[in-house]
C-alpha positions in Angstrom: -39.7 -1.4 -31.3 -37.8 -2.2 -28.4 -38.6 0.0 -25.3 -35.4 0.5 -23.9 -36.8 3.0 -20.8 -35.6 1.8 -17.6 -39.6 1.4 -17.1 -40.3 -0.9 -19.8 -41.9 -4.1 -19.3 -40.2 -7.3 -20.6 -42.7 -9.7 -22.5 -42.0 -13.1 -21.7 -42.1 -15.5 -24.5 -43.1 -19.1 -23.3 -40.5 -21.6 -24.1 -40.9 -24.8 -21.8 -37.7 -24.6 -19.3 -37.2 -26.0 -16.0 -34.7 -23.0 -15.4 -36.0 -19.4 -14.4 -32.3 -17.8 -15.1 -29.5 -18.7 -16.9 -26.1 -17.1 -16.0 -23.4 -17.0 -18.7 -20.1 -17.2 -17.1 -19.1 -18.7 -13.6 -16.8 -15.9 -12.6 -17.3 -14.6 -9.0 -19.8 -12.3 -9.9 -22.1 -14.7 -12.0 -21.9 -16.9 -9.2 -23.0 -14.3 -6.8 -25.9 -13.6 -8.9 -26.8 -17.3 -9.0 -26.5 -17.8 -5.2 -28.9 -14.9 -4.4 -31.5 -15.9 -6.9 -31.5 -19.6 -5.8 -32.1 -18.3 -2.4 -35.1 -16.6 -3.7 -36.5 -19.7 -5.0 -35.5 -19.4 -8.4 -34.1 -22.2 -10.5 -30.8 -21.1 -11.9 -28.6 -22.6 -14.5 -24.9 -21.3 -14.5 -22.9 -22.2 -17.8 -18.9 -21.8 -17.8 -17.0 -22.6 -20.8 -13.9 -23.5 -18.9 -13.1 -26.5 -16.7 -13.0 -24.5 -13.4 -15.1 -21.8 -11.8 -14.0 -18.2 -10.5 -12.9 -17.0 -14.2 -9.9 -14.4 -13.1 -10.6 -15.0 -9.4 -10.2 -18.8 -9.9 -7.5 -21.1 -8.9 -6.3 -24.2 -10.5 -2.8 -26.1 -11.3 -1.0 -24.4 -13.7 2.5 -25.4 -12.6 2.9 -29.0 -11.4 1.9 -29.7 -8.0 0.9 -25.9 -7.4 -2.2 -24.2 -6.9 -2.0 -21.1 -9.1 -4.2 -17.9 -9.4 -4.4 -16.5 -13.0 -5.9 -13.3 -12.3 -6.6 -11.9 -8.8 -4.6 -12.7 -5.8 -6.0 -10.9 -2.8 -9.7 -10.5 -1.4 -10.7 -6.8 -1.5 -12.5 -5.4 1.3 -16.1 -6.5 1.5 -19.2 -4.7 2.4 -20.9 -5.7 5.4 -24.0 -6.6 3.7 -22.2 -8.9 1.3 -20.2 -10.7 4.1 -23.4 -11.4 6.0 -25.0 -12.5 2.9 -22.8 -14.9 1.5 -21.1 -16.4 4.9 -18.2 -17.5 3.3 -16.2 -18.3 6.4 -19.3 -20.5 7.5 -19.0 -22.3 4.1 -15.6 -23.6 3.9 -13.4 -20.4 3.3 -10.7 -19.8 5.5 -9.2 -16.2 5.6 -5.5 -15.3 6.3 -4.6 -12.0 7.3 -1.8 -9.9 6.1 0.3 -8.5 9.0 2.4 -6.8 6.4 0.1 -6.2 3.4 2.8 -4.7 1.0 6.6 -4.1 0.9 6.8 -1.4 -2.1 10.4 -0.7 -3.5 11.6 2.2 -5.4 14.9 1.8 -7.6 18.0 0.2 -6.3 18.4 3.4 -4.0 15.0 3.9 -2.7 13.9 3.2 1.0 11.3 0.3 1.4 7.7 1.7 2.0 5.9 -0.7 4.2 2.2 -0.8 4.7 1.6 -2.6 7.5 -2.1 -3.7 8.6 -2.0 -1.7 11.8 -2.3 2.0 11.1 -0.2 3.2 14.1 2.7 0.9 12.7 2.1 2.8 9.2 2.1 6.2 10.7 5.2 5.5 12.8 6.8 3.9 9.9 6.3 7.2 7.6 7.6 9.3 10.4 10.7 7.4 11.0 11.7 6.6 7.5 10.4 9.7 5.6 10.0 12.6 8.2 7.0 14.4 9.8 6.1 16.1 6.6 5.3 12.6 4.9 3.2 11.4 7.8 1.4 14.4 7.8 0.9 14.4 4.1 -0.4 10.7 4.1 -2.7 11.7 6.7 -4.0 14.7 4.5 -4.1 12.6 1.4 -6.3 9.7 3.4 -8.8 12.6 4.2 -8.6 14.2 0.8 -9.7 10.7 -0.8 -12.4 10.3 1.6 -15.0 12.5 0.1 -14.7 11.3 -3.5 -14.2 7.9 -2.4 -17.8 7.9 -0.9 -19.2 9.5 -4.0 -17.9 6.6 -6.1 -19.8 4.2 -3.7 -17.4 1.2 -4.6 -18.7 -0.7 -1.5 -22.1 0.3 -1.3 -24.5 -2.5 -2.0 -27.9 -2.2 -3.8 -27.5 1.5 -4.8 -27.9 2.5 -8.4 -25.2 5.2 -9.2 -25.1 8.8 -10.5 -23.0 10.0 -13.2 -20.1 12.0 -12.4 -21.1 15.2 -14.0 -24.2 15.1 -11.6 -22.1 14.3 -8.8 -20.1 17.2 -9.4 -22.8 19.8 -10.2 -24.8 18.6 -7.1 -21.8 18.8 -4.6 -23.0 20.9 -1.7 -20.2 23.6 -1.9 -17.9 25.3 -4.6 -15.0 23.6 -2.4 -16.5 20.3 -2.7 -17.2 20.7 -6.5 -13.6 21.7 -6.9 -12.4 18.8 -4.8 -14.5 16.3 -7.1 -13.4 17.7 -10.3 -9.8 17.2 -9.1 -10.5 13.7 -8.0 -12.5 12.6 -11.0 -11.0 14.5 -14.1 -7.4 15.6 -13.0 -4.2 13.8 -13.0 -3.0 11.4 -10.4 0.0 13.9 -10.1 -2.4 16.7 -9.5 -3.3 15.1 -6.2 0.1 13.7 -5.2 1.9 16.9 -6.0 -0.6 18.6 -3.2 0.6 16.2 -0.5 3.7 15.1 -1.4 5.6 18.0 -3.0 9.1 17.1 -2.3 10.7 14.8 -5.2 13.6 14.0 -2.9 11.9 13.7 0.7 8.8 12.3 -0.6 10.4 10.0 -3.4 8.9 6.5 -2.5 5.7 8.1 -1.3 5.3 9.7 -5.1 6.2 6.7 -7.0 4.0 4.4 -5.1 1.0 6.4 -5.0 1.5 7.0 -8.9 1.8 3.4 -9.6 -1.5 3.0 -7.5 -3.1 5.1 -10.1 -2.3 3.4 -13.3 -2.8 -0.3 -12.6 -6.4 -0.6 -13.7 -6.2 2.2 -16.4 -4.5 2.8 -19.7 -2.9 6.1 -18.5 0.3 7.5 -17.1 0.4 9.2 -13.7 0.5 12.9 -15.6 -2.6 11.8 -17.7 -5.7 13.9 -17.1 -8.3 11.4 -15.5 -5.7 9.2 -14.0 -6.5 10.6 -10.5 -9.9 8.4 -10.7 -8.1 5.3 -10.4 -5.9 6.5 -7.6 -9.4 7.4 -5.6 -10.9 4.3 -6.5 -7.5 2.4 -5.2 -7.8 4.2 -1.9 -11.6 3.8 -1.2 -11.9 1.9 1.9 -14.8 0.1 3.7 -15.0 1.1 7.2 -12.5 -0.3 9.6 -12.6 -3.7 7.5 -11.2 -2.2 4.5 -7.8 -4.4 4.3 -6.6 -7.0 2.1 -6.8 -10.4 2.9 -5.4 -13.8 1.4 -7.6 -16.9 1.0 -6.4 -20.3 2.0 -6.0 -22.6 -0.8 -6.5 -19.5 -3.4 -9.0 -17.1 -4.7 -11.0 -19.9 -6.2 -12.0 -21.3 -2.9 -14.5 -18.2 -2.6 -16.1 -19.2 -6.1 -16.3 -22.9 -5.0 -18.0 -21.9 -1.9 -20.7 -20.1 -4.2 -21.1 -23.5 -6.0 -21.9 -25.6 -3.0 -24.6 -23.2 -1.9 -26.1 -22.8 -5.5 -26.1 -26.6 -5.9 -27.6 -27.1 -2.4 -30.6 -25.0 -3.2 -31.4 -27.2 -6.2 -29.8 -24.9 -9.1 -26.7 -26.0 -11.2 -23.4 -25.0 -12.5 -22.0 -26.8 -15.6 -18.6 -26.5 -16.6 -17.2 -27.0 -20.2 -20.3 -25.6 -21.6 -19.5 -22.4 -24.0 -22.3 -20.2 -24.8 -22.0 -19.0 -28.4 -25.3 -17.1 -28.8 -28.2 -15.3 -26.9 -31.2 -16.1 -28.2 -33.5 -13.1 -28.8 -37.2 -13.3 -30.0 -39.5 -10.1 -30.4 -36.9 -7.9 -28.9 -36.5 -10.2 -25.7 -33.5 -12.5 -24.6 -35.1 -15.8 -24.1 -32.4 -18.4 -24.1 -28.7 -19.2 -25.2 -27.1 -21.5 -27.8 -24.2 -23.8 -26.8 -21.3 -24.2 -29.0 -22.6 -27.7 -29.9 -26.0 -26.2 -31.1 -28.0 -27.0 -27.9 -30.3 -24.6 -27.1 -31.6 -23.7 -23.5 -34.2 -21.2 -22.3 -35.1 -19.2 -19.3 -37.3 -16.2 -18.3 -34.2 -14.2 -17.5 -30.5 -14.2 -19.4 -27.8 -12.7 -17.3 -24.3 -12.4 -18.8 -21.3 -12.2 -16.5 -19.3 -11.1 -19.5 -18.2 -7.5 -20.5 -20.3 -5.1 -22.8 -18.6 -6.0 -25.9 -18.4 -9.7 -25.5 -22.2 -9.7 -24.7 -23.8 -7.5 -27.2 -21.2 -7.5 -30.1 -20.4 -11.2 -29.8 -23.3 -13.4 -28.4 -26.0 -11.0 -29.7 -24.1 -9.8 -32.8 -27.3 -10.4 -34.8 -29.3 -8.1 -32.8 -29.7 -4.3 -33.8 -29.6 -2.4 -30.6 -30.5 1.2 -30.4 -27.8 3.6 -32.0 -27.2 5.5 -28.7 -26.9 2.3 -27.0 -24.4 0.7 -29.5 -22.4 3.7 -29.6 -22.0 3.7 -25.5 -20.9 -0.1 -25.8 -18.5 1.0 -28.8 -17.1 3.9 -26.7 -16.1 1.9 -23.8 -12.2 1.3 -24.0 -10.7 -2.1 -23.2 -7.1 -2.7 -23.0 -4.8 -4.9 -20.9 -1.5 -3.3 -20.9 0.4 -6.2 -18.6 1.8 -9.5 -18.4 1.0 -12.0 -15.7 3.8 -14.2 -14.6 3.4 -17.4 -12.3 6.8 -19.0 -10.8 7.6 -22.2 -8.9 10.4 -21.8 -7.1 12.7 -24.5 -5.3 13.0 -21.7 -2.2 12.1 -18.6 -0.9 14.5 -15.6 -1.9 15.7 -13.1 0.6 16.1 -9.4 0.1 19.2 -8.0 -1.0 22.1 -6.4 1.1 20.7 -2.9 0.4 17.2 -3.5 1.9 18.4 -6.5 4.4 16.8 -5.1 7.2 13.2 -6.2 5.6 14.5 -9.9 5.8 14.1 -9.3 9.8 10.5 -8.2 9.5 8.0 -11.3 9.7 6.0 -11.5 6.4 7.7 -8.7 4.6 8.7 -11.1 2.1 5.0 -11.7 1.1 4.5 -9.1 -1.4 4.1 -5.6 -2.6 5.5 -3.5 -5.7 8.7 -2.7 -7.4 8.0 0.6 -9.0 9.5 3.8 -10.7 9.4 7.4 -10.0 6.6 9.1 -11.7 8.4 10.7 -14.4 9.5 7.3 -15.4 6.3 5.8 -15.2 4.9 8.0 -17.5 7.6 7.4 -19.8 6.8 3.7 -19.6 3.3 4.8 -21.0 4.3 6.4 -23.6 6.5 3.6 -24.9 3.5 1.4 -24.7 1.5 3.9 -26.7 4.2 3.5 -29.3 4.1 -0.3 -29.5 7.2 -0.5 -27.5 8.7 -2.1 -24.4 9.1 0.4 -21.4 12.6 1.3 -20.3 11.8 -0.4 -16.9 8.8 -2.8 -15.7 7.0 -1.6 -12.9 5.4 -4.5 -11.0 3.3 -5.8 -8.1 4.7 -9.1 -7.0 3.4 -12.0 -4.4 5.0 -15.1 -2.5 1.6 -16.4 -1.5 3.1 -20.0 -0.3 4.9 -17.9 2.3 1.5 -17.5 4.3 -0.3 -20.4 2.8 1.9 -23.8 2.2 -1.0 -25.6 0.6 -0.2 -23.9 -2.8 2.9 -25.6 -3.6 4.6 -29.0 -2.8 6.7 -29.6 0.2 10.1 -27.6 -0.2 8.7 -25.6 -3.0 7.4 -22.0 -3.1 5.0 -20.2 -5.5 5.3 -16.4 -6.8 3.4 -14.2 -9.1 4.0 -10.9 -10.6 1.9 -8.4 -12.6 4.4 -6.1 -14.9 2.7 -3.1 -16.4 2.9 -1.3 -19.5 3.1 -4.0 -21.9 2.7 -2.7 -25.5 -0.8 -4.4 -25.8 -1.5 -2.3 -29.2 1.5 -3.6 -31.2 1.3 -5.5 -34.1 -0.1 -8.9 -33.3 2.7 -11.0 -34.9 5.2 -9.2 -32.6 3.6 -9.2 -29.4 4.6 -12.9 -28.6 8.0 -12.0 -28.9 7.5 -8.7 -27.0 5.8 -10.8 -24.3 8.9 -13.0 -23.8 11.2 -10.1 -23.7 8.9 -8.2 -21.1 8.8 -11.4 -19.0 12.8 -11.5 -18.8 12.4 -7.9 -17.8 10.3 -8.8 -15.0 12.6 -11.4 -13.6 15.6 -8.7 -13.9 13.6 -6.4 -11.6 12.5 -9.0 -9.0 16.1 -10.1 -9.1 17.8 -6.6 -8.6 15.8 -6.6 -5.0 15.9 -10.2 -4.4 19.3 -11.4 -5.6 19.2 -15.0 -6.9 15.6 -14.9 -7.6 16.2 -16.2 -11.2 18.3 -19.0 -9.9 15.3 -20.5 -7.9 13.1 -20.6 -10.7 12.1 -24.4 -11.4 9.1 -23.6 -13.8 7.1 -20.5 -15.2 4.2 -19.5 -17.1 3.6 -16.0 -18.8 0.3 -14.7 -19.8 -0.5 -11.3 -21.6 -3.9 -9.8 -22.2 -4.1 -12.1 -25.4 -4.1 -15.3 -23.1 -7.1 -13.5 -20.8 -9.1 -12.7 -24.2 -8.9 -16.3 -25.2 -9.2 -17.9 -21.6 -11.6 -15.7 -20.1 -13.6 -14.2 -22.7 -12.4 -10.5 -21.8 -12.3 -7.8 -24.5 -8.7 -7.0 -25.5 -8.1 -9.1 -22.4 -9.0 -6.2 -20.2 -9.5 -7.9 -16.4 -11.2 -4.3 -15.6 -14.3 -5.0 -17.9 -13.7 -1.1 -19.0 -10.8 0.7 -17.8 -11.0 3.0 -14.8 -11.6 6.1 -17.1 -13.7 9.3 -15.8 -16.2 8.8 -18.9 -17.0 5.0 -18.1 -17.5 4.9 -14.3 -20.0 5.0 -11.8 -23.4 6.1 -13.7 -21.6 6.0 -16.9 -20.8 2.1 -16.6 -24.8 1.5 -16.9 -26.6 1.2 -19.8 -30.2 2.3 -19.0 -30.2 5.3 -17.0 -31.9 4.8 -13.4 -30.7 1.1 -13.4 -27.4 -0.7 -12.7 -27.9 -4.1 -14.9 -30.7 -3.5 -17.1 -29.9 -3.6 -20.9 -31.6 -2.5 -24.0 -32.7 -5.9 -24.4 -35.7 -7.1 -22.4 -35.0 -10.0 -19.9 -31.1 -9.4 -20.5 -29.3 -8.4 -17.5 -25.6 -7.7 -16.8 -24.1 -8.8 -13.7 -19.9 -8.6 -14.1 -17.1 -6.1 -13.5 -18.7 -3.9 -16.6 -21.2 -2.9 -14.0 -21.0 -0.6 -11.4 -19.0 -0.6 -9.2 -16.5 -2.1 -11.5 -13.4 -4.6 -10.8 -12.1 -6.3 -7.8 -13.3 -9.3 -6.0 -16.0 -7.4 -4.3 -19.1 -9.7 -5.4 -21.0 -6.5 -5.4 -21.8 -6.3 -9.3 -23.4 -9.9 -8.8 -25.2 -9.3 -5.7 -26.5 -6.0 -7.0 -27.6 -7.3 -10.3 -29.6 -10.4 -8.7 -31.7 -8.0 -6.4 -32.6 -5.7 -9.7 -33.4 -8.9 -11.5 -35.8 -9.9 -8.4 -37.1 -6.4 -8.8 -38.0 -6.4 -12.1 -39.7 -9.6 -12.1 -42.1 -8.4 -9.3 -42.6 -5.3 -11.1 
């Protein structure tokens, strides 16, 4: 029988091969794992089914003459260890700071909420536009988030996570236990009501904090467990905890890693679809490609999520019952639509928010949201398989800061609209998607009159496309929604490890592992060091 304990030693079966490790998927985490292994004298082969690298952090031409991101569009804060290790800027990556990180808009009559990179400007803006209670409340809110965010370890490299129950039980004081219980198992509104209690004075802050709590989960802001996503979103990495753009698109990060991997004598092969992980005597020994070719290595590493790895690529292997139940328990849903636009010009904000047109870079992006009660209704409509009453969305005009992304005289834009009814009958989802897309355009046009008239071309992607294009289960870009019962230690399959699986020599390196989604490179980076440690044991 398979020894599924963390201490169980893998048995290596001898298949002649030039490779020490095979990585399935050239997403940014798969490439991070390969880079670390290659630097440690391993011969690595990365196999990618698509014709580009980066996965949902990639860049390619979708709209004619444009460089488009179908997935991630901003670089998350990186841990200092990861920044130092991969040296992106020394390897051809140019980062673009965002003086105005986001402009968030709440309804036609809402006051713009501007998130400046400069913390003093942010505080003064809150004071001027929303009053002293809002500024103080925001400061207290950030302070409240600090302790549970540290417990989540979203930006800590090479640390095996505890599960939430243990974190709460082991908190030093009763007050801290209550804080963690609220932060991890409460609703987002339980927290928001503490710091922004006035639905009129604090309207915009309440709406935008609620929106931050639901983008990576299938919950409403009043749903128990939605607080977890709010804390996760607010987690920072020291003074460097700010979002940035990557010149030329997010794919430049992955392309930089490809160059490093190949310079070290390892390989990245595109248009190579893996259809099976080969398992012999409870050991992963290789992979089989769609064309029937078999390739072998001492270590197999999957950048795919858990169901895609075990229920699809290793579906003929019987896992221990507890492990299979854990994998099947993980919830994957993609209740969103992603739209790309090619524009003949850059739109301006409407008369009701004309002052934004005079703030440099305020047109870059942000969110267009609804109050928490409306947001909850959107979720409940989504659950019924129906379109929401409005479409809360995140938007960007990245060519405002990077003219390499669009042909001269043109701009590109993108938008993520939330609470698409992803569980509706499949035969109806295409029509619903197109209707949802029109609602996205209408919402942008409300704040930027004439936006619709500037559209030269567009593309629309629902979760169904991400499932097909990127192999994500149910199109879920989080590789497991940010729910309390599937985060930190509960994201791991083997207690005491972050990436080891019940199959010897098979590891997971993608966002299905701790610390989860976001372009942090940590799941891939951490996985590589766990692989090296297991080989040395």
